[in-house]
Every structure is written in structure tokens, then in C-alpha cells.
C-alpha positions as CSV (number, residue, x, y, z in Angstrom):
1,M,-4.5,21.6,-27.2
2,R,-2.5,23.6,-24.7
3,L,1.2,22.8,-25.0
4,L,3.9,23.6,-22.5
5,F,7.6,23.3,-23.4
6,S,9.9,23.0,-20.3
7,S,13.5,22.0,-19.9
8,T,16.6,23.1,-18.1
9,H,17.9,23.9,-21.6
10,C,17.0,27.5,-22.7
11,L,14.4,27.6,-25.5
12,L,15.8,30.9,-26.8
13,D,19.4,29.6,-27.2
14,P,20.5,30.8,-30.6
15,S,23.3,28.3,-30.7
16,S,21.1,25.2,-30.3
17,G,19.4,23.5,-33.3
18,A,17.1,21.7,-30.9
19,A,16.0,25.0,-29.3
20,I,15.5,26.7,-32.7
21,A,13.4,23.8,-34.0
22,T,11.2,23.7,-30.8
23,R,10.8,27.5,-31.0
24,E,9.5,27.3,-34.5
25,L,7.1,24.5,-33.6
26,L,5.7,26.5,-30.8
27,S,5.5,29.7,-32.8
28,S,3.4,27.9,-35.4
29,R,0.8,27.2,-32.7
30,G,0.9,30.6,-31.0
31,A,-1.2,31.4,-27.9
32,E,-1.9,27.8,-27.1
33,C,1.7,27.3,-26.2
34,R,3.8,28.4,-23.2
35,A,7.5,27.8,-22.3
36,F,9.4,27.7,-19.0
37,T,13.1,26.9,-19.1
38,A,16.3,27.4,-17.2
39,G,19.4,29.3,-18.6
40,V,21.5,26.4,-19.9
41,L,23.0,27.2,-23.4
42,D,24.9,25.1,-26.0
43,Y,27.8,27.5,-26.6
44,E,31.2,25.9,-26.1
45,E,32.3,28.8,-23.8
46,E,30.6,30.3,-20.8
47,T,28.0,32.8,-22.2
48,S,25.8,35.1,-20.4
49,L,22.0,34.8,-20.9
50,G,21.8,38.5,-21.7
51,Q,24.5,38.1,-24.4
52,A,22.7,35.2,-26.0
53,L,19.2,36.8,-25.9
54,G,20.7,40.0,-27.2
55,T,21.5,38.4,-30.5
56,L,17.7,37.7,-31.0
57,G,16.8,41.4,-30.7
58,L,13.7,40.6,-28.6
59,P,12.4,42.8,-25.8
60,T,12.9,41.2,-22.3
61,A,11.5,41.9,-18.9
62,R,13.2,40.8,-15.6
63,F,11.3,40.3,-12.4
64,A,11.4,38.3,-9.2
65,A,9.2,35.2,-9.2
66,D,7.6,34.2,-5.9
67,L,8.9,30.9,-4.5
68,G,6.8,31.1,-1.3
69,G,8.1,31.5,2.2
70,G,9.5,35.0,1.4
71,R,11.8,33.6,-1.3
72,A,12.1,34.7,-4.9
73,A,14.1,33.9,-8.0
74,E,15.0,36.1,-10.9
75,V,13.4,35.2,-14.2
76,I,13.3,36.8,-17.6
77,D,10.1,37.0,-19.7
78,V,10.3,37.1,-23.5
79,E,7.6,37.1,-26.1
80,A,9.0,35.0,-29.0
81,G,6.8,34.3,-32.0
82,R,3.6,34.8,-30.0
83,V,4.8,32.4,-27.4
84,R,5.5,33.6,-23.8
85,C,8.8,32.2,-22.6
86,T,9.9,32.5,-19.0
87,I,13.6,31.7,-18.3
88,L,15.1,31.1,-14.9
89,A,18.5,32.8,-14.8
90,T,21.3,30.4,-13.8
91,R,24.8,31.2,-12.5
92,S,26.3,29.3,-15.4
93,S,25.3,28.6,-19.0
94,R,27.1,25.2,-19.0
95,A,25.1,22.0,-18.6
96,E,27.7,20.4,-16.4
97,R,27.3,23.2,-13.8
98,S,23.7,24.4,-14.1
99,P,21.2,24.3,-12.7
100,D,22.9,23.5,-9.4
101,R,20.9,22.1,-6.4
102,E,19.4,25.4,-5.3
103,E,18.6,26.4,-8.9
104,S,17.0,23.0,-9.6
105,A,14.7,23.5,-6.6
106,S,13.7,26.9,-7.9
107,F,13.2,25.5,-11.4
108,L,10.9,22.8,-10.2
109,E,8.9,25.1,-7.9
110,L,8.3,27.6,-10.7
111,A,7.7,24.9,-13.4
112,T,5.1,23.2,-11.1
113,Q,3.4,26.6,-10.7
114,V,3.2,26.8,-14.5
115,L,1.7,23.3,-14.8
116,D,-1.0,24.2,-12.3
117,R,-1.8,27.6,-13.7
118,F,-1.5,27.1,-17.4
119,R,-2.9,23.5,-17.2
120,P,-1.4,22.1,-20.4
121,D,-2.7,19.1,-22.1
122,A,0.8,18.0,-23.0
123,L,4.4,18.7,-21.9
124,L,7.1,18.7,-24.5
125,T,10.7,18.4,-23.2
126,Y,14.3,17.3,-23.9
127,G,17.5,16.9,-21.9
128,G,18.4,14.5,-19.1
129,H,19.0,16.8,-16.1
130,P,17.4,15.4,-12.9
131,A,15.2,18.5,-12.6
132,S,13.7,18.0,-16.0
133,L,13.1,14.3,-15.3
134,E,11.4,15.2,-12.0
135,L,9.2,17.7,-13.9
136,M,8.2,14.9,-16.3
137,R,7.1,12.8,-13.3
138,R,5.1,15.6,-11.8
139,A,3.4,16.3,-15.2
140,R,2.3,12.7,-15.6
141,A,1.0,12.6,-12.0
142,R,-1.3,15.4,-13.0
143,G,-2.5,13.5,-16.1
144,I,-0.5,15.6,-18.5
145,R,0.8,13.7,-21.6
146,V,4.6,13.9,-21.7
147,A,6.5,13.9,-25.0
148,F,10.3,13.6,-25.1
149,H,11.8,15.0,-28.3
150,L,15.1,13.2,-28.7
151,H,17.4,15.4,-30.6
152,N,20.8,13.8,-30.2
153,F,22.7,10.6,-29.4
154,G,23.8,11.4,-25.9
155,Y,21.6,8.9,-24.0
156,R,23.1,5.6,-22.8
157,D,20.2,4.3,-20.7
158,R,16.4,4.7,-20.5
159,I,16.3,6.8,-17.3
160,A,15.4,10.0,-19.2
161,F,12.4,8.3,-20.8
162,E,10.8,6.5,-17.8
163,D,8.1,9.2,-17.5
164,A,7.6,9.8,-21.2
165,D,4.4,8.8,-22.8
166,V,5.9,9.2,-26.3
167,V,9.5,9.6,-27.6
168,I,9.7,11.6,-30.9
169,F,12.6,11.0,-33.2
170,P,13.8,13.5,-35.9
171,S,14.9,10.9,-38.4
172,E,14.5,7.2,-39.1
173,F,18.3,6.8,-38.5
174,S,17.8,8.2,-35.0
175,R,14.9,5.9,-34.3
176,R,16.8,2.8,-35.5
177,H,19.8,3.7,-33.4
178,H,17.8,4.1,-30.2
179,A,15.8,1.0,-30.9
180,R,19.0,-1.0,-31.1
181,L,20.7,0.7,-28.2
182,L,17.8,1.3,-25.7
183,G,14.8,-0.6,-27.1
184,L,13.0,2.7,-27.6
185,D,10.4,3.3,-30.3
186,G,8.1,6.1,-31.4
187,P,7.1,8.3,-34.3
188,V,9.6,9.8,-36.7
189,I,8.8,13.5,-37.2
190,S,11.2,15.9,-38.9
191,N,12.1,19.0,-36.9
192,A,9.9,21.9,-37.5
193,I,11.9,24.4,-39.7
194,D,10.3,27.7,-40.7
195,L,11.7,27.9,-44.2
196,S,10.2,31.3,-44.7
197,R,12.7,32.5,-42.1
198,V,15.7,31.2,-44.0
199,V,14.9,31.4,-47.7
200,V,16.4,34.3,-49.6
201,P,14.4,36.0,-52.4
202,E,16.0,35.2,-55.7
203,A,16.5,39.0,-56.4
204,E,18.7,39.3,-53.3
205,R,20.9,36.3,-54.0
206,V,24.6,37.1,-54.8
207,P,26.0,33.5,-54.7
208,R,29.8,33.3,-54.7
209,Y,31.1,31.3,-51.7
210,V,31.5,27.7,-50.7
211,T,30.1,28.0,-47.2
212,F,31.0,26.0,-44.0
213,V,28.8,26.7,-40.9
214,N,30.0,26.3,-37.3
215,P,33.7,25.3,-37.3
216,Q,34.0,22.5,-34.8
217,P,35.9,19.2,-34.9
218,A,32.6,17.2,-34.8
219,K,31.3,19.3,-37.8
220,G,34.3,18.3,-39.9
221,M,36.5,21.4,-39.7
222,T,39.5,19.2,-40.4
223,V,38.0,18.1,-43.6
224,F,37.1,21.7,-44.4
225,A,40.7,22.8,-43.7
226,R,42.1,20.3,-46.2
227,I,39.5,21.4,-48.8
228,A,40.4,25.0,-48.3
229,I,44.1,24.3,-48.7
230,E,43.6,22.3,-51.9
231,L,41.2,24.8,-53.4
232,N,43.6,27.7,-52.6
233,A,46.3,25.8,-54.5
234,R,44.2,24.5,-57.4
235,R,41.3,27.0,-57.7
236,P,41.9,30.2,-55.9
237,D,38.9,31.6,-57.9
238,I,36.6,29.5,-55.7
239,P,36.3,31.4,-52.3
240,L,35.3,29.9,-49.0
241,L,33.2,31.4,-46.2
242,V,33.4,30.2,-42.6
243,V,30.3,31.1,-40.6
244,E,30.7,31.1,-36.9
245,G,28.2,29.4,-34.6
246,R,29.1,27.5,-31.4
247,G,32.5,27.2,-32.9
248,T,34.5,30.3,-33.9
249,A,37.0,30.9,-36.7
250,E,39.7,30.9,-34.1
251,A,39.2,27.1,-33.8
252,L,40.8,26.7,-37.2
253,G,43.9,28.3,-35.8
254,R,44.3,25.4,-33.4
255,L,44.6,22.9,-36.2
256,P,48.0,21.3,-37.0
257,V,48.1,23.2,-40.4
258,D,48.6,26.9,-41.0
259,L,45.6,28.5,-42.8
260,S,46.6,32.1,-42.1
261,G,48.0,32.6,-45.6
262,L,45.0,31.3,-47.6
263,A,43.7,34.1,-49.8
264,N,40.5,32.3,-50.5
265,L,39.3,32.0,-46.9
266,H,36.7,34.5,-45.5
267,R,34.8,34.7,-42.2
268,M,31.3,35.8,-41.1
269,A,30.5,36.3,-37.4
270,V,27.6,34.5,-35.8
271,T,24.3,35.9,-37.1
272,P,20.7,35.4,-35.9
273,D,19.5,35.6,-39.5
274,P,20.9,32.7,-41.7
275,R,19.8,34.5,-44.8
276,D,22.9,36.6,-44.2
277,F,25.1,33.7,-45.4
278,Y,22.7,31.8,-47.6
279,K,22.3,34.8,-49.9
280,V,26.0,34.7,-50.7
281,S,26.4,30.9,-50.8
282,R,26.8,29.0,-54.0
283,A,27.5,25.6,-52.4
284,V,27.4,24.5,-48.8
285,L,29.7,22.0,-47.1
286,V,28.5,19.6,-44.4
287,P,31.5,17.4,-43.8
288,S,30.3,16.2,-40.4
289,L,32.2,13.6,-38.5
290,W,29.4,13.2,-36.0
291,R,26.2,11.1,-36.4
292,E,23.9,13.9,-37.3
293,S,20.3,13.2,-36.1
294,L,18.9,15.3,-39.0
295,G,21.0,18.3,-40.1
296,R,19.4,21.7,-40.0
297,V,22.0,23.5,-42.3
298,P,21.5,21.1,-45.2
299,V,17.7,21.4,-45.0
300,E,18.0,25.2,-45.1
301,A,20.5,25.2,-47.9
302,L,18.3,22.9,-50.0
303,A,15.3,25.3,-49.5
304,N,17.5,28.0,-51.0
305,G,18.3,25.8,-54.0
306,I,21.9,25.5,-52.9
307,P,23.8,22.3,-53.7
308,V,25.0,20.5,-50.5
309,L,28.2,18.4,-50.3
310,A,27.9,16.3,-47.1
311,S,29.5,13.3,-45.4
312,D,27.3,10.2,-45.3
313,R,27.3,10.0,-41.5
314,G,24.2,9.7,-39.4
315,A,20.9,10.9,-40.9
316,L,22.6,13.1,-43.6
317,P,21.8,10.6,-46.5
318,E,18.2,10.6,-45.3
319,T,18.1,14.4,-45.1
320,L,19.5,15.0,-48.6
321,G,17.3,12.4,-50.2
322,D,17.7,12.7,-54.0
323,A,19.6,16.0,-53.8
324,G,23.1,17.1,-53.1
325,F,26.3,14.9,-52.9
326,L,27.4,12.4,-50.3
327,F,31.0,11.4,-49.6
328,T,32.4,8.7,-47.3
329,I,35.0,10.0,-44.9
330,P,37.5,7.3,-43.6
331,E,36.5,6.0,-40.2
332,Q,39.8,7.1,-38.7
333,Y,38.5,10.7,-38.7
334,M,36.4,10.9,-35.6
335,P,34.5,13.8,-34.0
336,S,37.3,14.5,-31.4
337,S,40.2,14.1,-33.9
338,L,42.3,17.0,-35.2
339,E,44.0,14.9,-37.8
340,I,43.8,16.5,-41.2
341,P,42.7,14.3,-44.1
342,T,45.0,13.9,-47.1
343,A,44.6,15.7,-50.4
344,R,43.6,12.4,-52.0
345,E,40.8,11.8,-49.5
346,V,39.1,15.2,-50.3
347,A,39.7,15.0,-54.0
348,P,36.1,13.9,-54.8
349,W,34.8,16.9,-52.9
350,L,37.0,19.2,-55.0
351,A,35.9,17.6,-58.2
352,I,32.3,18.3,-57.5
353,L,33.0,21.9,-56.5
354,E,35.0,22.5,-59.6
355,R,32.2,21.1,-61.8
356,L,29.6,23.3,-60.0
357,W,31.8,26.3,-60.8
358,D,32.6,25.3,-64.4
359,D,29.4,23.6,-65.7
360,P,26.4,25.9,-65.6
361,D,24.0,23.1,-66.7
362,F,25.3,20.8,-63.9
363,E,24.9,23.5,-61.3
364,A,21.4,24.4,-62.5
365,R,20.3,20.8,-62.4
366,H,21.4,20.4,-58.9
367,R,19.9,23.7,-57.8
368,E,16.5,22.3,-59.1
369,L,17.0,19.0,-57.3
370,A,17.7,20.9,-54.0
371,L,14.5,22.9,-54.3
372,R,12.4,19.9,-55.2
373,E,13.7,17.9,-52.2
374,S,13.1,20.8,-49.8
375,R,9.3,20.4,-50.4
376,R,9.4,17.5,-47.9
377,W,9.6,20.1,-45.1
378,D,6.0,21.4,-45.4
379,P,5.4,23.2,-42.1
380,A,1.7,22.4,-42.0
381,E,2.3,18.7,-42.5
382,I,5.0,18.6,-39.8
383,A,2.8,20.5,-37.4
384,G,0.0,18.1,-38.0
385,Q,2.2,15.1,-37.2
386,F,3.3,16.7,-33.9
387,E,-0.3,17.5,-33.1
388,H,-1.2,13.8,-33.5
389,A,1.8,12.6,-31.4
390,L,1.1,15.1,-28.6
391,H,-2.7,14.9,-28.5
392,P,-3.7,13.5,-25.0
393,I,-6.8,11.7,-26.2
394,Q,-5.0,9.7,-28.9
395,N,-4.5,6.0,-28.1
396,H,-0.7,6.0,-28.0
397,D,1.4,3.4,-26.2
398,R,4.2,4.5,-23.9
399,P,7.8,3.7,-25.2
400,S,8.2,-0.1,-25.2
């Protein structure tokens, strides 16, 4: 089956979990796949496409793609995991600004050329930009099966799904939510996660930190801040590591507490290789205030045998399964809030961290549980589920 991924969102965006999961799915299928996207990125700040692609260390080629009538558009060609990806450069990386009307017309012209030349059996997409929705319509008009991979909770109506033959959900929580809100239904298939790319060989592990990835309000940086303050006072021997992603460590400086004097707080700049921080992580914090649709970081941590301490919001209980530790964060702490929880509210988190540090048998038991639970993400099984959902000759109903 020939599969095309196309969206205004850049497939090679290192800051997007959806892009990484899609890239790993395509890479597992190799030459039968092709990708054409625009240059929209998930970074909080304006970020050049060159800067984002540079973090991946992949060779790129720029050329002018023919639009007909003597017109051309600059595109970037990248070979990523045996998959050819062509990216239409846009003036802005922000979804609220790009692609603009002119760029949308170029995107549709070039994407239509790919449909007609590559002749895919199925189109995989996500995102609600009008240009992406028009591409879905054009694909269906050519008899191409259209699959919408729904990665987040940003959709308030069914417009984005009108031309989808199937909607794929990353978790049962996501499916139930969208069934209630929009009347959507479809298969639940976990994101494809190449665990070989994230698992650290045991001989290279030097675990010493409690790690928090991507400091943003929605990811629970206020909860992390209180944990850091309390650990610094009670257990300065337990160091913390902040790993930058879309959010940077500077975001912590905007909180209504002063963290500058904490001796136990360390920082790691954004890295394209998550093994850089998993090899030094002894526990991972996922205090998300957002309704996570799956949770890539906890999956990767479990695969490394690292105990995960997470909030119980969204699909995180489903993701952890029988491993890790779940905590309820009071409802007043919302994704946009900068209010810092109290010491009492984070006390259960601290109690588990202290026991992991002080009780070797307890830590070993939870490391084993993490490894056992991670076996659910068998890449071959997930790839087979996608193959079934995307296959054009299967007797699937469109979203009801």
C-alpha cells in the first residue's frame, strides 16, 4: 500500500509529538511512503525552518518547484528514515499566520501534483487548516482513502472530518471524548513510537535525576516548581533536571516564585536524542495539567525502566497502565494557570520520590513494572493496526 502523509504541519518538526509519531510510522514502512507538508511548527516562538531541521542533522536540498504559468515555490527535500519528505517553506512557522492565502494556493497545487504522480492508496493527515481540508476533499475525489489521525483536543466541530474515511484515535480516552463532543468514532491505535531510538543500553545508564521535560504551564511546570522547592528544603540530595522542549527553562523564571537559588535544579537544552536525558534519569515527572491524548514521555520513560510520577489527567492513567504512580491535582490548577500548588498538595509526590531514593527494593520493583508495561508498544503490532485502518480495500465505514 502506497501511503502519503500531507498536512500544513511540518512532518520534521522536532517539537511536535504528533510529527515524531507520524515520522516513525512512515519510517517503519519505508519506500512505500511519501510526505509533503508546509513549514508550520509547534514551537511557542517564531522558529525558522532551517533552525528546526538543523537539530535533526539530516542533509537537505532546496529547489524551486514548478507551479505552472512561469511560477515557482521554494521547497526543501529531506530524506528521513527512508521516506522522502518535501516541505513548502512558509514565511512564518506559526499556525495562526501560515500558510497564508498565497502559500495555501501553492501548497494545494504542489500537493495535488504529488497525489497525481505518487498515486497513493491512502492519505494520512492531521490539522484543521483550510488547505489541508481541501486536500482531503481532492484526495477522496480521486478515490484515495483519507485517514485523519486525531492527536489533540483542539476540535470543536466536525468540519475537519467531513472528508475523512476514518478517524484514528491514540487512546480510548480520546475516542470517548470525541464521541461525546462530536459524535465521532473510529479505531484506537497507539502512536507509533520507535523504542529502539529512545532506549538507553543498561551499561550507559547513570541515573541520578528526577527529570521534567518541556517546561510549560500545560505540562505542569507550576507543580514541578513546588516539588523542586520542597525537595531543595527537605532532600537536597535528590537533584532535578529540566529538559527544554517547546518550553524553555526561562519560563520557570516567569513564575510567581523565585527558583534561582535552588541548588538542586539543573537544565538540559533541547536535544534531538532523548537518550541524552533518559540515561541520567532515575524518575520522570509528568505533572500535566492538560488532557493528554496519550503521553509520549511516559511511554519512553517506561521503556527505559524509569518510574513515572504523573497526574491522572487525560489518557495518562491509560498510558501508565499497571506501572508508575498517579496523583490527582486539584481542579483549580488549569493549563493556563501560573498559580503554584501548596506544599501539602505535592506531598504525595515527594513521599514517592523519597521512597524511590531510599528503598532499593521498592525502586527495583517499579523499574520492573515499567519495563513490563512498555511491552504494549510493540512496533510491529502497531504498524499492523495502522495497515488495517488505512487499507483502501477494507470494508470500513466513514465516521458516523
